[in-house]
NUTORTI-747985 format. One record per residue (C-alpha): chain; residue in three letters; residue number from 1; x, y, z. Coordinates in steps of 0.1 Angstrom, whole numbers, always signed. Layout:
> unit code pos px py pz
> A ALA NUM X Y Z
...
END
This chain:
> unit code pos px py pz
> A MET 1 -393 -1280 -159
> A THR 2 -405 -1290 -124
> A GLU 3 -439 -1303 -118
> A THR 4 -460 -1286 -93
> A THR 5 -474 -1312 -65
> A LYS 6 -512 -1306 -63
> A PRO 7 -524 -1299 -29
> A ILE 8 -542 -1321 -10
> A LYS 9 -571 -1313 +11
> A LYS 10 -572 -1326 +45
> A PRO 11 -601 -1354 +46
> A HIS 12 -627 -1348 +75
> A GLY 13 -636 -1382 +80
> A LYS 14 -669 -1390 +107
> A ALA 15 -673 -1387 +141
> A ARG 16 -677 -1419 +161
> A HIS 17 -689 -1427 +196
> A ILE 18 -660 -1450 +218
> A GLU 19 -681 -1474 +237
> A GLY 20 -679 -1474 +273
> A LYS 21 -662 -1440 +278
> A CYS 22 -692 -1417 +280
> A VAL 23 -695 -1402 +315
> A ALA 24 -733 -1385 +311
> A CYS 25 -717 -1353 +313
> A GLY 26 -749 -1333 +299
> A ALA 27 -745 -1337 +265
> A ARG 28 -720 -1313 +255
> A CYS 29 -712 -1331 +223
> A GLU 30 -748 -1327 +212
> A SER 31 -750 -1290 +216
> A SER 32 -719 -1281 +204
> A CYS 33 -726 -1298 +167
> A PRO 34 -734 -1273 +139
> A VAL 35 -754 -1300 +120
> A ASP 36 -774 -1320 +142
> A SER 37 -754 -1350 +140
> A ILE 38 -759 -1362 +175
> A GLU 39 -784 -1373 +194
> A MET 40 -784 -1387 +229
> A SER 41 -796 -1424 +236
> A ASP 42 -817 -1433 +269
> A ALA 43 -783 -1438 +285
> A GLY 44 -772 -1402 +278
> A GLU 45 -747 -1417 +250
> A PRO 46 -742 -1398 +219
> A VAL 47 -756 -1417 +191
> A VAL 48 -736 -1401 +157
> A LEU 49 -759 -1397 +125
> A THR 50 -729 -1404 +95
> A VAL 51 -751 -1392 +66
> A LYS 52 -752 -1357 +85
> A CYS 53 -717 -1354 +98
> A ILE 54 -695 -1326 +82
> A GLY 55 -665 -1338 +103
> A CYS 56 -657 -1311 +119
> A GLU 57 -646 -1326 +151
> A LYS 58 -663 -1298 +173
> A CYS 59 -679 -1328 +196
> A VAL 60 -645 -1344 +198
> A LYS 61 -627 -1314 +210
> A VAL 62 -656 -1305 +239
> A CYS 63 -656 -1345 +250
> A PRO 64 -644 -1339 +285
> A ALA 65 -636 -1382 +284
> A ALA 66 -623 -1385 +250
> A ALA 67 -655 -1409 +240
> A LEU 68 -657 -1397 +204
> A GLU 69 -630 -1401 +178
> A MET 70 -628 -1393 +142
> A PHE 71 -631 -1423 +119
> A TYR 72 -617 -1419 +82
> A THR 73 -624 -1447 +56
> A PRO 74 -593 -1465 +41
> A GLU 75 -593 -1440 +9
> A GLU 76 -594 -1413 +32
> A LEU 77 -565 -1427 +57
> A GLU 78 -544 -1428 +21
> A LEU 79 -557 -1389 +18
> A LEU 80 -546 -1380 +49
> A ARG 81 -513 -1399 +51
> A LYS 82 -504 -1377 +19
> A TRP 83 -514 -1344 +35
> A GLU 84 -489 -1351 +66
> A ALA 85 -464 -1359 +40
> A GLN 86 -470 -1324 +27
> A HIS 87 -480 -1306 +56
> A GLY 88 -457 -1330 +82
> A ALA 89 -476 -1353 +108
> A ALA 90 -475 -1320 +135
> A GLY 91 -497 -1300 +111
> A GLU 92 -523 -1301 +134
> A GLU 93 -553 -1274 +125
> A ILE 94 -560 -1253 +158
> A SER 95 -579 -1224 +161
> A GLU 96 -570 -1193 +178
> A GLU 97 -600 -1199 +204
> A GLU 98 -582 -1239 +211
> A ARG 99 -546 -1223 +214
> A ALA 100 -554 -1193 +239
> A LEU 101 -578 -1220 +257
> A ARG 102 -543 -1246 +263
> A GLU 103 -522 -1215 +271
> A MET 104 -543 -1205 +301
> A LEU 105 -544 -1241 +309
> A ALA 106 -508 -1241 +310
> A ARG 107 -503 -1217 +335
> A TYR 108 -520 -1236 +361
> A ARG 109 -501 -1258 +380
> A GLY 110 -502 -1275 +418
> A VAL 111 -528 -1295 +438
> A TRP 112 -538 -1274 +471
> A VAL 113 -560 -1283 +500
> A PHE 114 -576 -1259 +523
> A ILE 115 -566 -1267 +559
> A GLU 116 -599 -1259 +579
> A GLN 117 -591 -1255 +610
> A TYR 118 -611 -1240 +647
> A ASP 119 -594 -1225 +669
> A GLY 120 -554 -1241 +660
> A GLU 121 -570 -1273 +657
> A ALA 122 -574 -1289 +617
> A ALA 123 -607 -1309 +612
> A LYS 124 -599 -1344 +602
> A VAL 125 -610 -1340 +567
> A SER 126 -583 -1319 +558
> A TRP 127 -559 -1346 +566
> A GLU 128 -581 -1371 +543
> A LEU 129 -578 -1346 +515
> A LEU 130 -540 -1345 +521
> A GLY 131 -542 -1383 +511
> A THR 132 -562 -1378 +482
> A GLY 133 -543 -1349 +471
> A ALA 134 -513 -1366 +469
> A ASP 135 -524 -1392 +446
> A LEU 136 -536 -1367 +426
> A ALA 137 -505 -1346 +422
> A GLY 138 -484 -1378 +418
> A ILE 139 -507 -1382 +387
> A LEU 140 -502 -1347 +378
> A ASP 141 -462 -1349 +385
> A VAL 142 -468 -1313 +406
> A GLU 143 -465 -1304 +444
> A LEU 144 -492 -1310 +470
> A CYS 145 -495 -1277 +487
> A ALA 146 -515 -1274 +520
> A VAL 147 -530 -1235 +526
> A ILE 148 -533 -1225 +558
> A ILE 149 -551 -1193 +569
> A GLY 150 -560 -1180 +608
> A HIS 151 -541 -1168 +639
> A GLN 152 -515 -1183 +655
> A VAL 153 -520 -1217 +636
> A GLY 154 -481 -1221 +623
> A HIS 155 -478 -1251 +639
> A LEU 156 -504 -1269 +611
> A CYS 157 -481 -1263 +589
> A ASP 158 -460 -1293 +606
> A GLU 159 -489 -1309 +606
> A ALA 160 -498 -1309 +570
> A PHE 161 -464 -1324 +559
> A ALA 162 -466 -1352 +580
> A TYR 163 -499 -1360 +566
> A GLY 164 -482 -1355 +529
> A ALA 165 -480 -1318 +518
> A ASP 166 -448 -1306 +501
> A LYS 167 -455 -1273 +510
> A ALA 168 -476 -1247 +532
> A ILE 169 -489 -1216 +523
> A LEU 170 -494 -1198 +554
> A LEU 171 -514 -1165 +563
> A ASP 172 -512 -1158 +601
> A ASN 173 -533 -1127 +610
> A PRO 174 -555 -1117 +641
> A VAL 175 -582 -1108 +615
> A TYR 176 -586 -1148 +601
> A LEU 177 -589 -1153 +637
> A ASN 178 -626 -1166 +633
> A TYR 179 -638 -1178 +599
> A ARG 180 -662 -1153 +580
> A THR 181 -664 -1155 +542
> A GLN 182 -651 -1119 +533
> A PRO 183 -618 -1123 +543
> A TYR 184 -611 -1159 +541
> A SER 185 -624 -1157 +504
> A ASP 186 -607 -1124 +498
> A ALA 187 -574 -1143 +507
> A ILE 188 -578 -1175 +487
> A CYS 189 -588 -1153 +455
> A HIS 190 -554 -1134 +458
> A LEU 191 -538 -1166 +464
> A VAL 192 -548 -1182 +434
> A GLU 193 -545 -1149 +411
> A LYS 194 -506 -1151 +424
> A HIS 195 -496 -1187 +426
> A ARG 196 -526 -1199 +398
> A PRO 197 -527 -1239 +411
> A GLU 198 -549 -1261 +389
> A VAL 199 -569 -1285 +416
> A ILE 200 -583 -1268 +447
> A LEU 201 -601 -1293 +475
> A MET 202 -619 -1288 +503
> A GLY 203 -642 -1301 +529
> A ALA 204 -680 -1303 +524
> A THR 205 -683 -1290 +558
> A GLY 206 -704 -1262 +565
> A GLN 207 -672 -1237 +562
> A GLY 208 -658 -1257 +532
> A ARG 209 -690 -1253 +515
> A ASP 210 -694 -1218 +522
> A LEU 211 -658 -1208 +513
> A ALA 212 -657 -1229 +480
> A GLY 213 -688 -1217 +466
> A ALA 214 -676 -1178 +475
> A VAL 215 -641 -1184 +459
> A ALA 216 -655 -1203 +427
> A THR 217 -678 -1172 +420
> A VAL 218 -650 -1146 +424
> A VAL 219 -623 -1167 +403
> A LYS 220 -650 -1178 +376
> A THR 221 -645 -1215 +378
> A GLY 222 -668 -1246 +381
> A LEU 223 -674 -1264 +416
> A THR 224 -683 -1299 +423
> A ALA 225 -697 -1303 +456
> A ASP 226 -697 -1334 +478
> A CYS 227 -676 -1357 +457
> A THR 228 -669 -1392 +466
> A GLY 229 -642 -1400 +441
> A LEU 230 -616 -1381 +424
> A GLY 231 -590 -1391 +395
> A ILE 232 -571 -1373 +367
> A ASP 233 -576 -1381 +329
> A ASP 234 -551 -1382 +302
> A ARG 235 -556 -1341 +292
> A ARG 236 -550 -1330 +329
> A ASN 237 -587 -1329 +341
> A LEU 238 -603 -1335 +373
> A MET 239 -625 -1363 +371
> A GLN 240 -649 -1354 +397
> A THR 241 -678 -1379 +407
> A ARG 242 -710 -1376 +430
> A PRO 243 -745 -1391 +429
> A ALA 244 -769 -1370 +407
> A PHE 245 -805 -1371 +398
> A GLY 246 -811 -1378 +437
> A GLY 247 -788 -1400 +440
> A ASN 248 -802 -1423 +409
> A ILE 249 -771 -1424 +395
> A MET 250 -732 -1418 +398
> A ALA 251 -719 -1387 +374
> A THR 252 -686 -1377 +368
> A ILE 253 -681 -1341 +361
> A MET 254 -650 -1323 +346
> A CYS 255 -640 -1289 +342
> A ASP 256 -620 -1287 +313
> A LYS 257 -621 -1252 +300
> A PHE 258 -615 -1233 +333
> A ARG 259 -587 -1234 +357
> A PRO 260 -587 -1238 +392
> A GLN 261 -606 -1272 +394
> A MET 262 -626 -1270 +423
> A ALA 263 -642 -1297 +443
> A THR 264 -653 -1306 +480
> A VAL 265 -657 -1340 +496
> A ARG 266 -675 -1352 +526
> A PRO 267 -657 -1361 +556
> A HIS 268 -650 -1397 +561
> A VAL 269 -652 -1403 +524
> A MET 270 -614 -1407 +515
> A ALA 271 -592 -1427 +536
> A MET 272 -570 -1409 +563
> A PRO 273 -531 -1415 +550
> A GLU 274 -505 -1422 +571
> A ARG 275 -488 -1397 +592
> A ARG 276 -452 -1394 +591
> A ALA 277 -437 -1375 +620
> A GLY 278 -408 -1354 +613
> A ARG 279 -412 -1349 +576
> A THR 280 -406 -1318 +561
> A GLY 281 -412 -1287 +536
> A THR 282 -415 -1255 +525
> A VAL 283 -437 -1227 +543
> A ILE 284 -442 -1199 +525
> A ARG 285 -455 -1169 +547
> A GLU 286 -480 -1146 +531
> A GLY 287 -489 -1110 +544
> A PHE 288 -521 -1107 +526
> A ALA 289 -549 -1093 +552
> A PRO 290 -576 -1071 +550
> A ARG 291 -583 -1044 +572
> A GLU 292 -604 -1053 +599
> A GLU 293 -625 -1022 +594
> A ASP 294 -631 -1035 +563
> A VAL 295 -645 -1068 +567
> A LEU 296 -686 -1059 +574
> A VAL 297 -692 -1094 +595
> A LYS 298 -678 -1091 +635
> A VAL 299 -678 -1115 +655
> A ILE 300 -697 -1108 +687
> A GLU 301 -695 -1140 +706
> A VAL 302 -687 -1178 +696
> A LEU 303 -712 -1207 +712
> A SER 304 -706 -1239 +711
> A ASP 305 -730 -1268 +705
> A ARG 306 -707 -1299 +723
> A ASP 307 -727 -1299 +753
> A GLY 308 -757 -1299 +734
> A LYS 309 -788 -1327 +735
> A ASP 310 -778 -1360 +713
> A GLN 311 -743 -1344 +704
> A VAL 312 -731 -1381 +694
> A ASP 313 -705 -1378 +663
> A VAL 314 -717 -1406 +647
> A ALA 315 -689 -1402 +617
> A ALA 316 -663 -1407 +642
> A ALA 317 -678 -1440 +655
> A GLU 318 -661 -1474 +648
> A PHE 319 -688 -1495 +658
> A ILE 320 -724 -1482 +639
> A VAL 321 -759 -1499 +643
> A SER 322 -783 -1480 +620
> A GLY 323 -825 -1487 +613
> A GLY 324 -845 -1477 +590
> A ARG 325 -879 -1481 +581
> A GLY 326 -880 -1514 +593
> A LEU 327 -881 -1507 +628
> A MET 328 -918 -1496 +629
> A ASN 329 -916 -1469 +653
> A LYS 330 -894 -1448 +681
> A GLU 331 -897 -1473 +706
> A ASN 332 -878 -1499 +686
> A PHE 333 -849 -1479 +684
> A ALA 334 -840 -1491 +719
> A LEU 335 -830 -1523 +704
> A LEU 336 -808 -1509 +687
> A GLN 337 -791 -1491 +715
> A GLU 338 -789 -1525 +733
> A LEU 339 -767 -1536 +707
> A ALA 340 -746 -1507 +701
> A ASP 341 -735 -1503 +741
> A GLU 342 -725 -1538 +740
> A LEU 343 -702 -1534 +705
> A GLY 344 -690 -1499 +722
> A GLY 345 -704 -1483 +692
> A VAL 346 -734 -1457 +682
> A VAL 347 -771 -1456 +665
> A GLY 348 -775 -1445 +630
> A ALA 349 -804 -1439 +612
> A SER 350 -815 -1440 +576
> A ARG 351 -835 -1410 +562
> A SER 352 -867 -1425 +567
> A ALA 353 -861 -1428 +602
> A VAL 354 -855 -1397 +603
> A ASP 355 -879 -1383 +587
> A ALA 356 -904 -1403 +607
> A GLY 357 -895 -1385 +636
> A TRP 358 -880 -1416 +653
> A ILE 359 -844 -1402 +656
> A SER 360 -825 -1369 +655
> A HIS 361 -811 -1359 +620
> A GLY 362 -780 -1358 +638
> A ARG 363 -777 -1400 +637
> A GLN 364 -784 -1400 +599
> A VAL 365 -764 -1418 +578
> A GLY 366 -766 -1412 +535
> A GLN 367 -763 -1385 +512
> A THR 368 -779 -1361 +532
> A GLY 369 -767 -1369 +560
> A LYS 370 -734 -1378 +577
> A THR 371 -706 -1400 +557
> A VAL 372 -689 -1430 +578
> A ARG 373 -665 -1452 +577
> A PRO 374 -665 -1474 +608
> A LYS 375 -653 -1507 +615
> A ILE 376 -682 -1526 +613
> A TYR 377 -719 -1514 +601
> A ILE 378 -752 -1533 +611
> A ALA 379 -778 -1517 +590
> A CYS 380 -812 -1532 +604
> A GLY 381 -849 -1529 +582
> A ILE 382 -831 -1507 +556
> A SER 383 -837 -1517 +525
> A GLY 384 -804 -1498 +508
> A ALA 385 -816 -1467 +486
> A ILE 386 -784 -1456 +471
> A GLN 387 -785 -1423 +489
> A HIS 388 -782 -1441 +520
> A MET 389 -756 -1467 +505
> A VAL 390 -738 -1436 +494
> A GLY 391 -728 -1427 +530
> A MET 392 -717 -1460 +545
> A GLN 393 -706 -1482 +518
> A ASP 394 -669 -1477 +524
> A SER 395 -672 -1497 +558
> A ASP 396 -650 -1520 +565
> A VAL 397 -678 -1548 +575
> A ILE 398 -713 -1542 +563
> A ILE 399 -737 -1569 +577
> A ALA 400 -776 -1558 +566
> A ILE 401 -803 -1576 +582
> A ASN 402 -836 -1576 +561
> A ARG 403 -867 -1594 +554
> A ASP 404 -868 -1589 +517
> A PRO 405 -840 -1611 +505
> A GLU 406 -840 -1587 +475
> A ALA 407 -834 -1560 +492
> A PRO 408 -806 -1531 +477
> A ILE 409 -781 -1535 +506
> A PHE 410 -773 -1569 +508
> A GLN 411 -754 -1560 +476
> A ILE 412 -731 -1543 +489
> A ALA 413 -734 -1563 +528
> A THR 414 -702 -1584 +540
> A TYR 415 -726 -1605 +552
> A GLY 416 -764 -1605 +545
> A ILE 417 -790 -1620 +568
> A VAL 418 -830 -1622 +555
> A GLY 419 -847 -1624 +586
> A ASP 420 -868 -1605 +612
> A LEU 421 -848 -1581 +626
> A PHE 422 -871 -1584 +663
> A GLN 423 -851 -1615 +667
> A LEU 424 -820 -1615 +651
> A VAL 425 -810 -1580 +670
> A PRO 426 -816 -1595 +704
> A ALA 427 -801 -1625 +699
> A LEU 428 -770 -1610 +685
> A THR 429 -769 -1586 +717
> A ARG 430 -772 -1612 +735
> A ARG 431 -743 -1633 +716
> A VAL 432 -721 -1605 +719
> A ARG 433 -724 -1598 +759
> A ASP 434 -722 -1634 +762
> A LEU 435 -688 -1629 +742
> A ARG 436 -675 -1601 +767
> A SER 437 -682 -1619 +798
> A THR 438 -659 -1649 +789
> A ARG 439 -633 -1622 +779
> A GLY 440 -630 -1599 +805
> A CYS 441 -651 -1566 +791
> A GLU 442 -633 -1573 +763
> A VAL 443 -655 -1558 +730
> A PRO 444 -649 -1591 +705
> A GLU 445 -631 -1585 +671
> A ARG 446 -655 -1606 +655
> A VAL 447 -691 -1617 +665
> A ALA 448 -703 -1653 +653
> A VAL 449 -740 -1653 +648
END
């Protein structure tokens, strides 16, 4: 007579927080717990009340950063080994909902970068995003695709290949001559439904912000705006880092249950990739185009503001001299202009100086202004609020001048000078002028103070 093996019930264990992995996603674990066994600490990290935990694993499954795990006692581990012997090590219990989610996520593959263009000329942020997109595509082991929409813009495919794209999807039609939300968003949504990318990147410009929001709404996915960092976790989720709570913290956001994952990135946040002339790729020509009579918005005239007042492109400058509240008034910005002229650069400003009316908003550097990556950034009288530092922290060299030795700007400065800017800036200007006169008119690569 054969003895029947008694079925073993799988032990559930208890949830446990893994130190250092929580990304403060917004207490998803707390809201998913059916027995209220998770509380959030002041730092936004989960505290598991093991007495109440029933080991349902819902918090572990919902955590986008794998910051929670199941903990088993030695006795439970022994039972777990016996259970696996009966059911097989692969006997993972997966709900129908989880299985459907995994199947949906598996259908989306590829990294897309939308190539923003005006009159056939691409915005530089698009090439910057191709460099970042190539890194993400390498981690995911998928192709990097440039999406190009416009009229007579086929030449941009070759440029996209030169900056790292493996293939280009081209929609070339007169209806796309000028950017309008409806035809462009309809086109992107059509392509998403047909090709199913898992990541879409766009520039955080006027056009990119408008288009990304419209597309995300229609395809019913998440969108993170103004990202300063992008990465991939071990579950193929796009880790999107951006300032949060008024810029006081950096939050990492993930869209782990929807596809595609969408993010916008401001110009000059990501490094420009190397251009490799002659590089080739595959061009996919799509014929989708709405009829002009079906588009509600008509472009009557395109007005350019390039000849307008104070159209200095701070974001493109290699040398920037910025002023903050420490300048005291509008007239004192003339000191910074003199130094900027000697360096062949431009004058920038913090938000406090712009809000005070001392300088135009077009010169503002920071979270609500321009993001810059100059060779040299000189911060004069700027304390260094995180909103400002987010916009200039990737400068090659940062020189900070401030009276307060505890000013936050010194934490990221390459060189810090504690002193009176009204004495130091004129002295620095004279020194640069002297060096230029001794070297012909050449702007020195390094300036000794």
